[in-house]
N, C-alpha and C positions, 0 to 999 in steps of 0.2 A: 502494499498500500503506498502510494503517496501524496501528502499532501500539499497543498496549495498554504501556506503560510503568509498572513499580511503582519509585517512587524505594528503592534500599537504603540509601544511607548520603546525607550529606550533610556538608558542613563541613571537607570537604577540600583540599588547597591549590591543586594541578592533577596529577590523577590521568591514569594511562595503563599500558602495556602490560599489561592482565589477562589472568592467566589459572586457567582452569576447573581445580579442583582432584578430585581421587579423592571425598576426604568431603563435597563438597556448596559448599567456602570458596572464594574468589576469591582468588589473590593478584595483587597490583597495586603498580607505585611509584607516588610521588607526587616528582614532579619536584621543586616546588615545595619541599618539606619533607625532599625529599631523602634516601628512606625506602625500603624495600622492604615491603611490608606486607601483610597480609589482612584479610579482609573474611570473617567466619567468621558460618556460617548464623543465628546471634541476630543482625545485627545490626551488632555489634562491631568495630571495628579493633583489630587489636596489630601494631605493629613489629616484623619479620622482622630486619630489618638498617638501620643506618644506611651509606647510600652517597652519601661527600660528592661534589659534582660536579652531576652531574644524570642519574640513572639515570630510563631512558626505555622500551626494551623489555627482555622477560622471556619467555623456553623455560625450558621444563624440557628436560635432558638424559637420556642412557643411563643416569646414577649418580644420578639422583633429585635431581641439587642443582638448583638457580634459576642458570640463566646471562643475566647482565641487560649490556644496554648504556648506556653510562654518557657524555652528552654533553658532561661535564666542565663543564656552567656556562656553556653559549656562549648564554642564553638568562638574563635577570631578568626578574620579573614585575610586572607593574604592574596597577593598577586602570585597568578602562574604560567611559568612558559612564556613562546614568545610573542605569543599577541598579549599577554597579560591580563589573560579573566582574572574572576572572583573568585576566590576557592576557601571552603574551611578548613582550619587547621585544628588540631587540638590542643589548643593554647587558652587556657581559660585562668585569667589574671583577674579575674571580676564575676568569677563563679561561686555562686553562695546554694545552688540550687534550684529548681524548675518550680513552675506555680500553671493556675488560669485562672484565668480572670473573664468578666462580664464588663463590654463597653456597649454604653448606650450609644445609638447611632447618630442621637437629637444632639445632644451634650458631648458627647467627646468624654463622660466619665466613666475610669477606667476599677473597678471594683475588685477586689482580689476573692475567689470563692475559694479556692484547696493550694496549699502548698507543702503539704506533709500526708502522710498514711501511717497511721500506728505509730507515730510518735516521731517518723522518719522522713528526711526532707524526700520530697520527688524528685528524679533526677534528674530528666529533659524533656517534659510534654511534648508531643509533637505534631499528633493530628488525630482530627476530633470527629463525629459522625452523631447526630442525634437520630432518636429511634420514635414512633409511631405513640408513643407515651408520656413523652416531653423529656426523658432522660438521655445521657449522653453518652460513648464510648470513647473512651481516648487512649493514647500510646503514651507511653514513657518510657521513651529510649533508652539503651545503657548505657555506657562507657566505655570503652576501648580504648588502651595506649598500647605500648612497648610492650608493660611487663604485665598486665592485669587487664581481666574484662569483667563489669560489674554490669547482669543482667537486668532487664526493665524489665515494664508488664503493662498489662492491657487492662483498664477500670475501668468502673461504671460511673456514673453519678447525675445526681440531683441540681437544676442550675438553682437550690433556696439552701443549695450547700450544706445541706444537714446528712445525705450519702454520699458515700467513697468507696466503693468496693473495688478489689481486688481481684481479677478475674481470671489472670494466668500471669505467670514466668514465660519472658521471652528473650530468646537472646538480645539481641536489638531490633524491640518493633517501630517502625514507623507508619507508613500508611494505614485506614481503616475505614471500611467499610462496612453496607451491608449488605444483602442478597435480596433482590424485589421481593421476598412475602416474609423478608424481616426475618426468618429464622436462623441465618446465619451471620456470623462476623467475619470479617477478613480480614488478616492483618499481614504487611511485607516484613520483612526480616534481612534488615537494611545489606550487612556483611555477610550473609550466607546465601544472595539472591534468589529467597525462598516466599512464596505465598501460603498463607496457613488459612485453615477455613475449619473455624469452629463452631457448632450445634449450638445456638441457645438453649437451654433449659429454664429458664429463668433471670431476672434483672440482676446483671453481673452475674448471672452463671452459665460457663461453657461445658461444653461436653469434655474431658479431655482426649489424647488421641490414644493407638489400639498400645502401645509402648510407656510404659512408665519416663517419667521427663517429655514429655512430647506437649506439648499444648492444646493439640487439634490433629488434625487431619492434613497432609501435604498434598497441594494443590498440584505443584512443581517446584522445582529450585532450577535455575540459570546454569546452563555451562559456562564455562570462562570465569573471566573477573569481570561479574556484572554486580552491580548495587541497586537495591529496589528502593527507592524513596514512596511520596504520598502517592493517593489512589481513590481513583472514583468507579463507581461500578454503570456498566449500561441495565438499560430497562430490559433484554434478556438475557441480563446474568451471566455477562461477559464482565471480566475485571482487569481496568487500565490504572497501570501501573508507571508513573514516572521513572526511568531509569538511568544512572547514573554509570560513568565511565562509556560506558556504551548506548552514551545520548541519543533515550528517545525515550518512546513508551511501547510499554510490552503488553500486549493483551491477552488475558490468559483466561481461556475456554475453564469451564468445570470441571473437563473429563482431562486436566491435565497439558491440553495441544497449547502453542502459545506463536505469536505473530510478533516480531518488533516493527514499528515504524518509528525511524529514523526523526530525528531534529538536530539540529545544528547548536547544539551546545553539550558541553561534557557533562552539566549538573543538570539535569532536565528533571526539576524535582517535582511538580505536582499538574494540576487540570481541572477545569470545569465544564460542565457541560451546562447551556441556556437553548435560551430563542425559546420561539412559537411551538418549535417541534423536537425541541432538546438536541440538534444537533449542531449547534454552533457551540466549539469549541473553544476553550484558551489555555494557553500553558504556558507556565511559568520558566519560561528561559534563566536557570538564575546565575550561570557562571558568566555570562556578558550583561546580564541586566536588562533585560527584557521581556517584553511579554509580548506573545503573539496569539493570533486568532484562526482559522482556520473553521473547514465544515469535515464534521466525522460522517462514515457511511450509512449509521446506526443511532438511534436516539439513546440520550444516556437517562440513568435513571432519578426522573425526578425526587429530591430532597422531600424530608416529610415540612420541614419550613424554608420559608424565603420573607425577605423584608426589598 
């Protein structure tokens, strides 16, 4: 598959978490600039809120507010290669732990909902998706360096800040999404290039995989050196995952077959569907600081809430 890409904006720090809005604009975060921003239909970018640390993933809640995962500054950003693209590096001078915020889109007010679980700081919340009950699943990415790996997890929470449940431990969870029937939660496992499928048995509860230590069932593990980032689900059930190093979007079918769609960015981190037919696709090309729009051959799954 070859896409015709339209470059909507450039010069961004490290864009992520795109959300298609009802007025045709796109909400997104800039992890490097530590902002929640909006790309208007006129191509202009405006800042909605300042979010210190590392705003990473965004979803609209049942109250019309934006809910933002914040990795807490777990990465620093450095120029790389002859083209001096921007890439994340495991340099953490100001890192203290991650959190989840609510942002009022009218006023820009930022309110922290969660920063710890059972007395321990969240590591680096990354991606988020709401279910039909108004609760949300989010990933808390692990940390890997030369000496050790700290596993992350999949969580379920409510917007009143009263409920936070750890559903599974996963090495490096990143993208999260729900199947069209709402019965399966998908999680991409970054450095393993693996997509997990977990059967939902209740709010914040998933059925583990067949072998001890498996958080669920493996849809597929990519060959070679490919990392997986954030994801969105198609109306038909395919899962589209931003792919790093082999820059592009990897489309996973539930039966494990995959298709790779190339995007001209080493860190193609995320995407979102929108438009009247849900076939408009926005892509965050993070290392080159761009956002693209294109047409996708199939409609994306409508999210539970929009604004």
